[in-house]
Each structure stands twice: as C-alpha cells, then as structure tokens.
C-alpha positions as CSV (number, residue, x, y, z in Angstrom):
1,M,-12.2,18.5,0.2
2,K,-9.9,18.9,-3.2
3,N,-7.0,20.4,-3.5
4,S,-4.9,21.8,-6.8
5,P,-1.8,19.5,-8.0
6,P,1.1,20.1,-6.5
7,E,3.9,21.4,-8.6
8,S,6.8,19.5,-9.6
9,G,9.1,18.9,-7.0
10,A,6.6,19.8,-4.7
11,D,8.5,22.0,-2.1
12,G,6.3,25.0,-1.6
13,V,4.4,24.1,1.4
14,D,1.0,26.1,2.5
15,E,0.1,27.3,5.9
16,G,-3.5,27.1,7.2
17,K,-6.1,24.8,8.7
18,R,-7.5,22.3,6.2
19,L,-10.3,19.6,6.7
20,I,-8.2,16.7,5.2
21,R,-11.4,14.3,4.4
22,T,-14.2,12.7,5.8
23,G,-14.4,9.0,6.6
24,G,-17.0,6.8,8.4
25,D,-17.9,4.6,5.6
26,R,-19.3,1.4,6.5
27,G,-18.3,-0.6,3.3
28,L,-20.4,-1.7,0.4
29,S,-24.4,-1.2,0.9
30,L,-26.5,-4.0,0.6
31,A,-28.0,-2.8,-2.7
32,E,-24.5,-2.4,-4.0
33,R,-23.2,-6.1,-2.6
34,I,-26.7,-7.7,-4.4
35,S,-25.8,-6.2,-7.4
36,E,-22.4,-6.9,-6.9
37,R,-23.5,-10.6,-6.2
38,F,-25.9,-10.6,-8.7
39,Q,-23.2,-9.7,-11.6
40,R,-21.3,-12.5,-10.9
41,L,-23.8,-14.8,-11.0
42,T,-24.5,-13.9,-14.3
43,W,-20.9,-14.7,-15.2
44,G,-22.0,-18.3,-15.6
45,T,-25.0,-17.9,-17.9
46,P,-25.7,-18.4,-21.7
47,L,-25.4,-15.2,-22.6
48,H,-22.7,-14.0,-20.9
49,A,-20.7,-17.1,-23.0
50,M,-21.9,-15.5,-25.8
51,R,-20.4,-12.3,-25.1
52,L,-17.1,-14.3,-25.0
53,R,-17.4,-15.8,-28.0
54,G,-15.3,-14.5,-31.1
55,R,-12.0,-14.7,-33.0
56,H,-8.7,-14.8,-30.9
57,P,-5.5,-13.9,-32.4
58,L,-3.2,-16.2,-34.4
59,K,-0.3,-13.8,-32.4
60,L,0.4,-10.7,-30.5
61,I,1.3,-7.8,-32.5
62,A,3.0,-6.0,-29.5
63,V,4.8,-7.1,-26.7
64,P,5.6,-4.5,-23.9
65,D,8.5,-4.6,-21.7
66,D,8.3,-5.4,-17.8
67,P,11.0,-3.1,-16.9
68,F,10.4,-4.2,-13.1
69,F,12.9,-6.6,-11.5
70,G,11.0,-9.2,-9.6
71,D,12.0,-10.9,-6.5
72,A,14.8,-13.6,-6.8
73,N,14.3,-16.0,-4.0
74,R,10.8,-16.5,-5.3
75,G,12.2,-16.8,-9.0
76,N,15.3,-19.0,-7.8
77,A,12.3,-20.7,-5.9
78,L,10.3,-21.8,-9.3
79,L,13.4,-22.9,-10.8
80,D,13.3,-25.8,-8.0
81,G,9.9,-26.6,-8.9
82,V,8.5,-24.4,-6.1
83,L,5.8,-21.6,-6.1
84,R,6.8,-19.3,-2.8
85,F,4.9,-16.3,-1.5
86,R,5.1,-14.8,2.2
87,G,6.4,-18.3,3.7
88,E,3.8,-20.4,1.5
89,D,5.3,-22.8,-0.9
90,R,3.4,-25.0,-2.8
91,A,5.3,-27.5,-5.4
92,I,4.6,-26.8,-9.2
93,E,3.6,-30.5,-9.8
94,A,1.2,-30.7,-6.9
95,I,-0.9,-27.4,-7.9
96,D,-4.3,-28.3,-8.4
97,F,-6.0,-24.9,-9.8
98,A,-9.5,-26.9,-9.1
99,A,-9.4,-27.7,-5.6
100,P,-7.2,-24.4,-4.4
101,D,-5.8,-25.1,-0.7
102,W,-3.6,-21.7,-0.6
103,S,-4.6,-18.7,1.5
104,P,-6.1,-15.5,-0.9
105,A,-2.9,-13.6,-0.9
106,F,-1.3,-16.5,-2.2
107,G,-3.8,-17.5,-4.9
108,D,-3.6,-13.6,-5.9
109,Y,0.0,-14.1,-6.5
110,L,-0.6,-17.6,-8.6
111,Q,-3.6,-16.5,-10.8
112,S,-2.6,-13.1,-11.4
113,F,0.7,-14.9,-13.2
114,A,2.9,-11.9,-11.3
115,W,5.5,-14.9,-10.3
116,L,6.4,-14.6,-14.6
117,R,8.5,-11.7,-13.5
118,D,10.2,-13.3,-10.5
119,L,11.1,-16.1,-13.1
120,S,12.0,-13.7,-16.0
121,S,14.5,-12.1,-13.4
122,V,16.8,-15.0,-13.0
123,T,16.8,-17.5,-15.8
124,T,16.8,-17.7,-19.2
125,R,14.3,-18.3,-21.6
126,A,15.2,-21.4,-22.7
127,R,15.2,-22.6,-18.9
128,G,12.0,-20.7,-17.7
129,V,9.6,-21.8,-20.8
130,P,9.2,-25.7,-19.5
131,I,8.4,-24.0,-15.9
132,A,6.3,-21.4,-17.0
133,E,4.2,-23.6,-19.6
134,E,3.4,-26.3,-17.0
135,I,1.9,-23.8,-14.9
136,M,0.1,-22.0,-17.6
137,R,-1.2,-25.3,-18.8
138,R,-2.9,-26.3,-15.3
139,W,-4.3,-23.2,-15.3
140,L,-6.0,-23.4,-18.7
141,A,-7.2,-27.2,-17.9
142,A,-9.0,-25.5,-14.7
143,H,-10.2,-21.8,-15.9
144,S,-9.8,-21.1,-19.5
145,E,-13.2,-22.3,-20.3
146,K,-14.9,-22.3,-16.8
147,V,-15.9,-18.6,-15.5
148,S,-15.6,-18.6,-12.3
149,E,-14.4,-16.3,-9.0
150,P,-11.8,-16.1,-8.3
151,A,-9.8,-16.7,-11.5
152,W,-12.4,-14.6,-13.3
153,R,-12.1,-11.7,-11.0
154,A,-11.6,-8.2,-13.4
155,D,-8.7,-7.3,-11.3
156,L,-7.0,-10.4,-11.8
157,W,-7.7,-10.5,-15.4
158,G,-6.3,-6.9,-15.7
159,R,-3.1,-8.2,-13.8
160,R,-2.9,-11.4,-15.9
161,I,-3.1,-9.8,-19.4
162,L,-0.4,-7.5,-18.3
163,Y,1.8,-10.2,-16.9
164,W,1.2,-12.6,-20.1
165,T,1.8,-10.1,-22.5
166,A,5.1,-8.7,-21.3
167,H,6.6,-12.3,-20.5
168,A,4.9,-13.5,-23.4
169,P,8.1,-15.1,-24.7
170,L,7.9,-17.4,-21.4
171,I,4.3,-18.7,-22.5
172,L,4.4,-18.6,-26.2
173,S,7.5,-19.9,-27.4
174,S,6.2,-23.7,-27.2
175,T,6.0,-25.2,-30.9
176,D,3.0,-27.0,-29.8
177,L,0.2,-25.3,-31.9
178,V,-3.0,-26.5,-29.9
179,Y,-1.4,-25.1,-26.1
180,R,-0.4,-21.6,-28.1
181,S,-3.9,-21.5,-29.5
182,S,-5.3,-22.0,-26.1
183,V,-3.5,-19.6,-24.7
184,L,-4.3,-16.8,-27.3
185,H,-8.1,-18.0,-27.0
186,A,-8.2,-17.4,-23.0
187,L,-6.6,-13.9,-23.5
188,A,-9.0,-13.1,-26.0
189,R,-12.0,-14.3,-23.6
190,G,-10.7,-12.5,-20.8
191,A,-10.2,-9.1,-22.7
192,R,-14.0,-9.4,-23.4
193,H,-14.6,-10.4,-20.0
194,L,-12.7,-7.1,-19.0
195,D,-14.6,-5.6,-21.5
196,R,-17.9,-5.7,-19.3
197,A,-16.7,-6.3,-15.7
198,A,-13.8,-3.8,-15.7
199,D,-16.3,-1.1,-14.0
200,R,-17.5,-3.1,-11.6
201,V,-14.1,-3.2,-9.5
202,Q,-13.8,-0.8,-6.5
203,P,-11.5,2.1,-6.9
204,G,-8.0,1.9,-6.5
205,A,-4.9,-0.3,-7.8
206,A,-7.8,-3.2,-8.6
207,L,-9.6,-0.9,-10.9
208,I,-6.5,0.6,-12.0
209,A,-5.2,-2.8,-13.1
210,A,-8.3,-4.0,-14.6
211,W,-8.9,-1.2,-17.2
212,S,-4.8,-1.4,-17.6
213,G,-5.6,-4.6,-19.1
214,V,-8.6,-3.8,-21.6
215,L,-6.0,-0.9,-22.7
216,V,-2.7,-3.8,-23.2
217,A,-5.4,-5.9,-24.7
218,G,-6.5,-3.3,-27.5
219,L,-2.6,-2.7,-27.9
220,A,-1.5,-6.2,-28.2
221,M,-3.6,-8.3,-30.3
222,P,-4.6,-7.3,-34.2
223,G,-7.8,-5.4,-34.8
224,G,-7.8,-4.0,-31.1
225,D,-8.1,0.2,-31.9
226,P,-12.0,0.0,-30.8
227,R,-11.0,-1.5,-27.6
228,R,-7.9,1.1,-27.2
229,A,-10.4,3.9,-27.3
230,Y,-12.8,2.4,-25.2
231,G,-10.0,1.2,-22.7
232,E,-8.5,4.7,-22.4
233,N,-11.8,6.6,-21.7
234,G,-12.5,3.5,-19.2
235,L,-8.9,4.2,-17.7
236,R,-9.3,8.1,-17.6
237,R,-12.1,7.4,-15.0
238,A,-10.2,4.4,-13.2
239,L,-7.8,7.2,-12.6
240,E,-10.3,9.9,-11.3
241,Q,-11.9,7.8,-8.9
242,S,-8.5,5.9,-7.6
243,V,-6.1,8.6,-7.7
244,F,-6.0,12.1,-5.4
245,E,-4.8,15.1,-7.1
246,D,-2.2,15.0,-4.8
247,G,-0.9,11.7,-6.4
248,G,-1.7,9.6,-3.7
249,S,-4.0,6.1,-3.9
250,V,-7.5,6.5,-2.8
251,T,-6.9,3.3,-1.0
252,R,-3.7,5.3,1.6
253,S,-1.9,2.1,1.0
254,P,2.2,2.5,-0.1
255,A,1.9,-1.3,-1.4
256,A,-1.0,0.0,-3.9
257,Q,0.8,3.0,-4.6
258,I,3.6,0.7,-5.9
259,E,1.5,-1.4,-7.9
260,S,-0.5,1.4,-9.9
261,I,2.8,2.8,-10.8
262,Q,4.1,-0.5,-12.5
263,F,0.7,-1.2,-13.9
264,L,1.0,2.3,-15.8
265,T,4.4,1.9,-16.6
266,I,3.9,-1.4,-18.2
267,L,0.8,0.4,-20.0
268,G,3.4,2.8,-21.6
269,E,5.7,0.4,-22.3
270,A,2.9,-1.3,-24.5
271,Y,2.3,1.8,-26.3
272,A,5.8,2.4,-27.1
273,A,5.7,-1.3,-28.3
274,R,3.0,0.1,-30.8
275,R,5.1,3.2,-31.9
276,L,2.3,4.9,-30.4
277,E,2.2,8.2,-28.2
278,A,0.4,7.1,-24.7
279,P,-2.5,9.8,-23.7
280,E,-1.0,12.7,-22.0
281,F,-3.0,11.7,-18.9
282,I,-1.3,8.7,-18.0
283,D,1.9,10.0,-18.0
284,A,0.7,13.1,-15.6
285,T,-1.0,10.5,-13.0
286,R,2.1,8.6,-12.5
287,T,4.1,11.4,-12.2
288,R,2.3,12.6,-9.6
289,M,2.3,8.9,-8.1
290,V,5.9,8.9,-8.1
291,T,6.0,11.9,-6.5
292,A,3.8,10.9,-3.2
293,L,5.4,8.1,-3.2
294,L,8.9,9.1,-2.7
295,G,7.3,11.5,-0.2
296,L,7.0,8.2,2.5
297,C,10.4,7.3,1.9
298,H,13.2,7.5,4.8
299,G,17.0,8.4,4.5
300,D,17.6,4.9,3.4
301,K,15.5,5.4,0.5
302,G,13.2,2.7,1.6
303,L,9.6,3.1,2.3
304,S,8.1,3.4,5.4
305,S,5.3,1.6,6.8
306,W,1.6,2.7,6.7
307,Q,-2.0,1.2,6.0
308,G,-1.0,-2.6,6.1
309,S,2.5,-2.3,4.0
310,G,5.8,-3.5,4.8
311,P,9.2,-1.2,4.5
312,V,10.1,-1.9,1.3
313,P,13.8,-1.7,0.4
314,G,15.9,1.3,-1.1
315,D,17.0,-0.5,-3.9
316,V,13.9,-1.7,-4.7
317,I,12.2,1.9,-4.5
318,E,15.2,3.3,-6.7
319,Q,14.8,0.9,-9.5
320,L,10.9,1.6,-9.6
321,V,11.6,4.9,-9.9
322,E,14.2,4.3,-12.5
323,A,11.8,2.4,-14.4
324,T,9.4,5.4,-14.6
325,E,11.9,7.5,-16.0
326,V,10.3,10.0,-13.8
327,R,12.6,12.5,-12.6
328,T,11.1,14.3,-9.0
329,R,11.7,15.4,-5.5
330,P,9.5,13.5,-2.5
331,L,6.3,15.4,-1.9
332,K,6.3,17.3,1.5
333,Q,2.4,17.4,2.2
334,A,0.0,15.0,0.6
335,R,-3.2,16.3,2.2
336,E,-5.6,13.9,0.5
337,W,-3.5,10.9,0.3
338,G,-2.9,11.8,4.5
339,Y,0.7,12.2,4.8
340,Q,3.0,14.8,6.0
341,R,6.8,14.6,5.6
342,L,9.0,17.0,7.2
343,S,13.2,16.8,6.2
344,Q,16.1,18.5,7.4
345,G,19.8,17.9,7.6
346,Q,19.8,13.8,8.2
347,S,16.7,13.3,9.7
348,V,13.3,12.6,8.2
349,L,10.3,12.5,9.8
350,I,6.7,10.7,8.3
351,M,3.2,11.3,9.8
352,D,-0.4,9.9,9.1
353,V,-2.8,12.7,9.4
354,A,-5.9,11.2,7.5
355,P,-8.5,9.1,8.7
356,P,-7.7,5.2,7.7
357,P,-8.8,4.5,4.1
358,L,-12.7,3.9,3.5
359,A,-14.2,0.2,4.1
360,R,-15.7,0.4,0.6
361,L,-12.3,0.8,-0.7
362,V,-9.8,-1.8,1.0
363,E,-10.0,-4.2,3.7
364,G,-7.6,-4.5,6.7
365,G,-6.9,-0.6,7.1
366,C,-4.9,0.3,10.1
367,A,-5.9,2.8,12.8
368,S,-2.9,4.5,12.8
369,T,-4.5,8.3,12.5
370,L,-1.4,10.6,13.8
371,A,1.0,8.1,14.1
372,F,4.6,9.0,12.9
373,E,8.1,7.5,11.8
374,L,11.2,9.1,12.3
375,S,14.6,8.1,10.6
376,D,18.4,9.4,10.8
377,G,20.3,9.2,7.6
378,P,20.5,5.3,6.5
379,D,19.0,4.8,10.5
380,R,15.0,4.2,11.3
381,V,14.9,5.0,14.8
382,V,10.9,5.7,15.0
383,V,8.7,3.2,13.6
384,N,5.3,1.5,13.2
385,C,5.2,-2.2,13.8
386,G,3.5,-2.1,10.1
387,G,3.5,-5.3,7.7
388,A,-0.6,-6.4,8.5
389,R,-1.6,-7.0,4.6
390,A,2.7,-7.9,4.1
391,A,3.3,-10.7,6.6
392,H,4.5,-14.2,6.5
393,A,2.4,-17.2,5.8
394,K,3.2,-18.2,9.5
395,V,2.7,-15.5,11.3
396,P,-0.5,-16.2,13.7
397,A,-3.7,-14.7,12.6
398,A,-4.2,-12.6,16.1
399,M,-0.7,-10.9,15.6
400,T,-1.5,-9.9,11.5
401,E,-4.8,-8.2,13.1
402,G,-3.1,-6.7,15.9
403,L,-0.6,-4.9,13.6
404,R,-3.6,-3.0,12.7
405,T,-4.1,-1.7,16.3
406,T,-3.5,2.0,17.2
407,A,-1.2,0.3,19.9
408,A,1.1,-1.1,16.7
409,H,1.5,2.3,15.6
410,S,3.3,5.5,17.2
411,T,1.3,7.5,18.6
412,L,-1.1,7.8,21.6
413,V,-3.6,5.0,22.4
414,L,-6.8,6.1,24.7
415,S,-8.4,3.6,27.2
416,N,-6.5,0.9,25.5
417,S,-8.8,1.2,22.3
418,N,-8.3,2.0,19.0
419,S,-8.9,5.4,17.7
420,T,-11.0,4.1,14.8
421,A,-12.6,0.9,15.8
422,I,-11.5,-2.3,14.1
423,H,-14.5,-5.3,14.2
424,A,-14.2,-8.9,14.9
425,D,-14.4,-9.3,10.7
426,G,-11.8,-7.5,9.9
427,T,-14.1,-4.3,8.9
428,L,-13.1,-0.9,10.4
429,G,-16.1,0.6,12.7
430,R,-16.7,4.0,13.9
431,G,-13.7,6.4,14.9
432,V,-12.0,9.2,13.2
433,V,-14.1,11.1,10.9
434,E,-12.0,14.5,10.6
435,V,-8.3,15.2,10.8
436,E,-7.8,18.7,10.9
437,L,-4.0,20.2,10.0
438,V,-2.0,23.0,10.4
439,R,1.6,23.4,9.0
440,H,4.2,25.9,9.1
441,E,7.5,26.2,7.8
442,T,10.3,29.1,8.9
443,D,13.5,29.6,9.9
444,T,13.9,28.4,12.9
445,A,11.5,25.2,12.5
446,S,9.1,23.2,10.5
447,R,5.7,22.2,12.3
448,I,3.0,20.3,11.7
449,E,-0.2,20.7,14.2
450,A,-2.9,18.2,14.0
451,S,-5.8,16.9,15.5
452,H,-8.4,13.8,15.2
453,D,-11.8,12.9,16.5
454,G,-11.4,9.1,17.1
455,Y,-12.1,9.1,20.9
456,V,-14.6,11.9,21.3
457,R,-18.1,9.9,20.7
458,R,-16.7,7.2,23.3
459,Y,-14.7,9.3,25.7
460,G,-15.3,12.9,25.0
461,Y,-11.6,13.9,24.4
462,L,-9.9,15.1,20.9
463,H,-6.3,14.0,20.5
464,R,-4.0,16.8,19.4
465,R,-0.7,16.2,18.5
466,V,2.1,18.9,17.6
467,L,5.8,17.8,16.1
468,A,8.4,20.4,15.5
469,M,11.8,19.7,13.5
470,S,15.0,22.2,14.0
471,P,16.5,23.5,10.9
472,D,19.4,20.9,11.5
473,G,17.3,17.8,12.2
474,R,18.4,17.4,15.6
475,D,15.9,18.2,17.7
476,V,12.2,16.7,17.0
477,R,9.5,17.9,19.6
478,G,6.6,16.8,20.6
479,E,3.4,17.6,22.3
480,D,0.3,15.6,23.0
481,M,-2.9,16.6,24.0
482,L,-6.1,15.3,25.5
483,L,-8.7,18.3,25.2
484,P,-12.4,18.0,26.1
485,A,-14.5,17.9,23.1
486,D,-17.8,18.1,25.2
487,R,-19.7,18.8,28.3
488,R,-19.7,14.9,29.9
489,K,-18.5,14.6,33.3
490,H,-15.7,12.2,33.6
491,K,-16.0,10.2,37.0
492,A,-12.4,8.9,37.0
493,P,-9.6,9.6,35.1
494,T,-8.9,8.0,31.8
495,V,-5.6,6.2,31.0
496,F,-3.5,6.9,28.2
497,V,-0.4,5.4,26.7
498,I,1.8,6.7,24.0
499,R,3.7,4.4,22.0
500,F,6.9,5.1,20.1
501,H,7.9,1.9,18.6
502,L,12.0,1.5,18.1
503,H,13.4,0.0,14.8
504,P,15.2,-3.5,16.0
505,Q,18.5,-2.2,15.3
506,V,17.9,0.9,17.8
507,E,19.8,0.0,20.9
508,V,17.9,2.0,24.3
509,T,19.1,2.5,27.7
510,P,16.9,4.3,30.4
511,T,18.6,7.0,32.4
512,A,19.2,6.7,36.4
513,D,16.1,9.3,37.0
514,G,13.5,7.0,34.9
515,L,12.4,10.1,33.1
516,A,14.4,9.8,29.8
517,A,16.4,7.2,27.6
518,I,19.2,6.8,25.4
519,L,19.0,5.3,21.7
520,R,22.2,4.1,20.1
521,T,21.2,3.6,15.8
522,A,23.2,1.3,13.8
523,S,25.8,4.0,12.8
524,G,26.6,4.6,16.8
525,H,24.5,7.6,16.5
526,L,22.5,8.7,19.6
527,W,19.7,10.1,20.4
528,Q,18.3,11.3,24.1
529,F,14.3,11.1,24.3
530,R,13.1,13.2,27.5
531,C,9.4,13.2,28.3
532,K,7.3,15.6,30.7
533,G,3.6,14.6,31.8
534,G,3.5,10.7,32.1
535,G,5.8,8.2,33.2
536,L,8.4,5.9,30.8
537,A,9.0,2.6,30.3
538,I,10.7,0.3,27.9
539,E,8.7,-2.5,26.7
540,D,8.9,-5.5,24.0
541,S,7.8,-4.7,20.8
542,V,7.9,-6.2,16.8
543,W,8.5,-4.6,13.9
544,V,7.8,-6.3,10.5
545,D,10.8,-6.3,7.9
546,A,10.6,-6.3,4.3
547,R,10.4,-10.2,3.9
548,G,7.1,-10.1,6.0
549,R,8.9,-11.2,9.4
550,P,8.1,-10.1,12.8
551,L,11.8,-9.2,14.3
552,A,11.8,-8.4,18.2
553,S,12.3,-4.8,18.7
554,Q,11.7,-2.4,21.7
555,Q,9.1,0.7,22.2
556,L,9.2,3.5,24.5
557,V,5.8,3.8,26.4
558,V,4.8,7.0,28.0
559,T,1.7,6.4,30.6
560,G,-0.4,8.6,32.3
561,A,-4.3,9.1,33.2
562,S,-6.0,12.4,31.8
563,P,-8.3,14.4,34.5
564,A,-12.1,15.9,33.1
565,G,-9.8,18.9,32.1
566,G,-7.6,16.9,29.5
567,A,-3.7,16.2,29.8
568,N,-0.6,17.3,28.1
569,V,2.5,15.3,27.1
570,S,5.6,16.8,25.6
571,W,8.8,14.9,24.6
572,L,12.1,15.6,22.9
573,F,14.3,13.4,20.7
574,H,17.6,14.9,20.5
575,R,20.6,13.8,18.6
576,A,23.5,14.3,20.9
577,K,26.1,12.4,18.9
C-alpha cells in the first residue's frame, strides 16, 4: 500500500498497524524473458544499425561537474597502471575488452567508466589523460561499432554517458582529431541506443542510470532539446517506478540508493552547466532519497549493512550529502522501503521490517526480515554480517552466498532455515510475503512491534519481534515470539536460534551463571546482555567491512525449542557504563 510522502525532517511517527507490502515475486515471467531476449537479439540487426546512424557532435556544449569523491586506493592503482576493484586487479596494458576474463562486478566497474571518478580524485589532468585515453582507445576498438552485451546494456550506457561527460577533460583533451571524433561518435551512437533501450531496464538504480544518461546526452550535445524533453518524461516514469513515496529504492538496497542519488545529482549539474532549471520532480525525489538514506546511518554517521550492501563509512556519507546540498534529518520510518529507526540518547537502532526485494528488481536479495543493528555513539554494537554484494573478490563464493542467509543477520532462525528461501541459482523463493508493523512513541519509550509469515507455510509459526528503547537510549529491550499460525499438530519441538552478531571491536565476556554477557565497545562503554527463555552461548562470526573484507567477530546465540503452543524469549541490552 502507498503512504503519503514524509514531511521534511521526518520526525512525526504515526501509530497503528500497517501492511508493509507483499512479496512472493519469482522474477521475470517466461514471456518477459523471451521479450527481453528478443529485444537484445535485435541489437545486431541492420535495422538497429540504421537507427544508430546520424551526425555526431564536434564538441560538447556542456560539461557537468561530478561533485563526488572517488576511491583514492583505486585511483592510485590507476596511476600505477592497474585497474583495481574489490580485490580484483588487471594491468591496463593487458586489458582486452574483446576477451573479458573478469568478474561481472569488475566488468561493470570497467565498462561504466566509473573509474574516471577515482582517477580524477587523485591526479591532475596532465597525468590522468594518458591513462584514461589508453583505456578508452581499447574500449573503442572493441565496442564502439559492435553492439553487443554487456557493453551496450542500457544501464551501462547511462552510467557511461554520465561519466564521459562529467570527466570529459580526461578523455577529450587529445590533439588526435581522429580519436576525439571516435569518442564523440560513440557517445552519439550510445545516446541513440539509449533512446530505444532505456525503458527495457528493470526499475531501480539501473533504470535511473539509463534515463539520466538520455537526459545528460540531450543537455551536453548540440541539438539535444527534443531528446531532453523525451528524457524528462522518461525519467519521471523511471523515478515513479524505482523510488517509493518515502524515498527508498524499490530494490531495498542502500548501495542502489547511493548510486541513484549520485546519478540525480550529476544530472542536476548538467542542467546547471546549461544554465537551465532542472524539473522540480528531480530535486524533490533526490531530497526524499537523502532523507531515507540518513535513516539507515548509525551514530558514527556511516551506513548500516542491508540487502548485500556494506557499511559505508561516515565521511563518505557526509561528502555525499554535502554534494547534494540537501539539508534534512534522518527518516525515522520508511514503511515502503521497509526500515525503522529508533534513536534516543547516543543509541541508534535500525530494523528491517519488510520482505526481501522482489526477484524481478534485484539479484542477491537477503533473507533479513526483522533483523536489527544497534550502535552506541561512534561504536557499533549489534550488526549484520553484511556485504553479500560488496564482498572482496577473494571471498569464497559459498561465504558470499552465506552472507545472504537469515543466520547472517541479527534475528531469529527457525529450524536452521531461511525466513525466505534462497535457491541454488541465487534467486529468492517462498517465504516472507507479509510484514505487519505497529510503532508507538511515548514519553517513556519508543516501541516497534512487527511480525512476518516467512515460517508459516513450512513450520506453522509466525515470528513476532518487539523492540523498545528507553528515552535515554541505555536500555534496549526485545522479545521474540513464535506464535502458532495454523492447526497443524507438531510431533516434536521445533528448534530456534536467535543471533546477535557483534562488531569486531566489541569484546564479549560471559557471566559466571552463563545467562548473560558483558560487552565492551571500542570507546570503553560496557553493555550488559541478559536473556530469558533460551540458552546463551558465544560463537564466532564475521563482519564484512567497507572494503569488502570479512573480519573475525563474535555473536551472542540464544537457543531454544518451541513446543506446539509456541515460544517466547525476552532479552535486554543495558548500558551499564
């Protein structure tokens, strides 16, 4: 169901039970897959080749600014002649676009030309131009005339146009007129391709990238006014499909949220470069998206880990917000995006209260419903393992897939299974369809009550979780319940495990009675954990950091067995010092 847009500041919190949304999507239908495949086959036909013909510009009439900082480590690697992305390296002189030998993630980084941002962040134009031109020449030789996947994927062309125009000084400063003409010719062909292919992209950051590329092409190249009008209509539709009313991405991915904000910001810079006013819907959507993104940030200003995204550092988020010039406060509740935020004193708690993203919108979704993260000022205390779609290249594939499971998140796991099934091919299966939420704000506590039906079909239990935070943030109380949801007779108790993954810098010590634990944060603060209704143990865990590396950590594990009538486990995190 749709909700009205949040007010600026987003401090008002409504009470009452809401159906968040329904899932159960199995991905593209057979007809849609056939249509998509047929569309891509047409790329190689003479008809499509004719569509790409036309005049190419002699120069760009606008060069938008890219106000975002690149990755210094990747930029310095480029200066050393190496393209580096998440632990995967390729020497520039050995790159062969016609015979790719890299992972899909590395390929997207390379083909999108996102590395231009990294390069421009660490060097001068004089030093960066030869590096950028070398890679560009290799790309042109393989892909400028031949329309094929993945190079001509619409979302990649959208990104490519954004980066080519924003970093034009790095790729168009050559005195070689043949080379310059080749770049501008490829740009014009790519824009014509996008005119017809942008609407074929699935909603989310990819669709926003594609239509932003159409618009920037219309703004940056001579005679682009018809394309600009066409692109504005297309982008409006894309944002309606890709962004919830509360500002969250339909993919539920914080990484996709960041990308989308960046695309819209560069697009705004393209309008400014032409001294034109950007349509109001672009700035309005971006403001909502920034507000929603801040709602997922901890006390250290950095991003929490959800739906495969890693823990983006606070300085990166601050620079992102500064570049957008959006002034807003964190969104406390994003019902459609599916995240809730409690913030009192120095404590911040962020909770997932929605089904995983729809299969047709994103690959690699996580079964994290009703998981939460907790921070104390600059210290993260309870976390999710995170990073399934941002892991270092050297992380084994089995571990990467394991990061998507319910057990890799701080929530309850029933009978050692995921709340939403994860198939062997990586797609999501049956599981959570509905999540219900009740949120209360009083003078004495902030309280969230939520339940999901992910275990009802298989085991006959509804998982209900209640979280409450005291006004000073020093007490976080929780209760996990398994409630019978049908009349089936359980022959034996059903085993459950409640996991609380801890940040690697948290030191944990069990108490003598084995019913509690003392947690010491990096700042020296002490938190007491105590539970009732299950046995407590301390086990090893992992946490994927901002660079995609899995770091050793620990987890609190509460184990029990639910009889036919259900089970109830209560627990408390109390800051003692």
